[in-house]
C-alpha positions as CSV (number, residue, x, y, z in Angstrom):
1,X,-15.3,16.6,-1.3
2,X,-15.4,18.2,-4.3
3,X,-13.9,16.4,-7.5
4,X,-10.6,18.8,-7.4
5,X,-10.5,18.0,-3.8
6,X,-10.7,14.2,-4.2
7,X,-8.0,14.7,-6.7
8,X,-5.5,16.3,-4.5
9,X,-6.2,14.1,-2.0
10,X,-5.8,11.0,-4.2
11,X,-2.2,13.2,-5.5
12,X,-1.1,13.4,-1.9
13,X,-1.4,9.7,-0.9
14,X,0.4,8.9,-4.5
15,X,3.5,11.4,-3.8
16,X,3.2,9.8,0.2
17,X,3.8,6.4,-1.2
18,X,6.6,7.6,-3.5
19,X,8.6,10.2,-1.4
20,X,7.3,9.4,2.4
21,X,5.7,10.8,5.1
22,X,7.2,14.3,4.3
23,X,4.5,14.6,1.1
24,X,1.7,13.8,3.7
25,X,1.8,17.2,5.0
26,X,2.0,18.7,0.9
27,X,-1.0,21.6,0.9
28,X,-2.8,21.9,-2.7
29,X,-0.3,25.2,-3.4
30,X,2.9,23.9,-2.1
31,X,5.9,23.8,-4.6
32,X,6.7,19.8,-4.9
33,X,10.1,20.4,-5.7
34,X,10.8,22.8,-2.5
35,X,8.4,20.8,0.0
36,X,9.9,17.8,-1.1
37,X,13.1,18.3,-2.6
38,X,12.9,16.1,-5.4
39,X,14.8,16.7,-9.0
40,X,13.1,16.1,-12.6
41,X,13.7,12.8,-12.7
42,X,11.9,11.8,-9.6
43,X,9.1,14.4,-10.8
44,X,9.3,12.2,-14.0
45,X,8.5,9.0,-12.1
46,X,5.7,10.6,-10.2
47,X,4.0,11.6,-13.3
48,X,4.3,7.9,-14.4
49,X,2.6,6.9,-11.3
50,X,-0.2,9.6,-11.9
51,X,-0.7,8.2,-15.3
52,X,-1.2,5.0,-14.0
53,X,-3.4,5.6,-11.3
54,X,-5.6,7.8,-13.5
55,X,-5.5,5.8,-16.7
56,X,-4.4,9.1,-18.7
57,X,-1.7,9.9,-20.7
58,X,-0.1,13.4,-19.9
59,X,2.0,15.1,-22.5
60,X,5.1,17.3,-20.9
61,X,4.0,20.3,-22.6
62,X,1.4,20.6,-20.2
63,X,3.2,20.4,-17.3
64,X,5.6,22.8,-18.0
65,X,5.5,25.2,-15.6
66,X,3.2,22.6,-12.9
67,X,4.8,22.7,-9.7
68,X,2.0,22.3,-7.1
69,X,-0.7,19.6,-6.4
70,X,-3.2,21.9,-7.5
71,X,-2.0,22.1,-11.1
72,X,-1.6,18.6,-11.2
73,X,-5.2,18.1,-10.3
74,X,-6.0,20.5,-12.8
75,X,-4.0,19.0,-15.8
76,X,-5.1,15.5,-15.1
77,X,-9.0,16.9,-14.4
78,X,-8.8,17.9,-18.2
79,X,-7.5,14.5,-19.1
80,X,-10.1,12.8,-17.9
């Protein structure tokens, strides 16, 4: 696996832990809000999990328009 694939795999694990089995079937390009039926508050909870898991701080402005695992992996990759 490439580091991008590793990140996406880890992101899927974290999403599954927070949102249940439906998250396990996420593809890298799926819209998280549509696929999981989450709202912005739930997305913030996931963001907190991500920041803790990866030891990064992600400013809100970097997440504007990011709705996919691939997008999250890109943002986290820049912060590591």
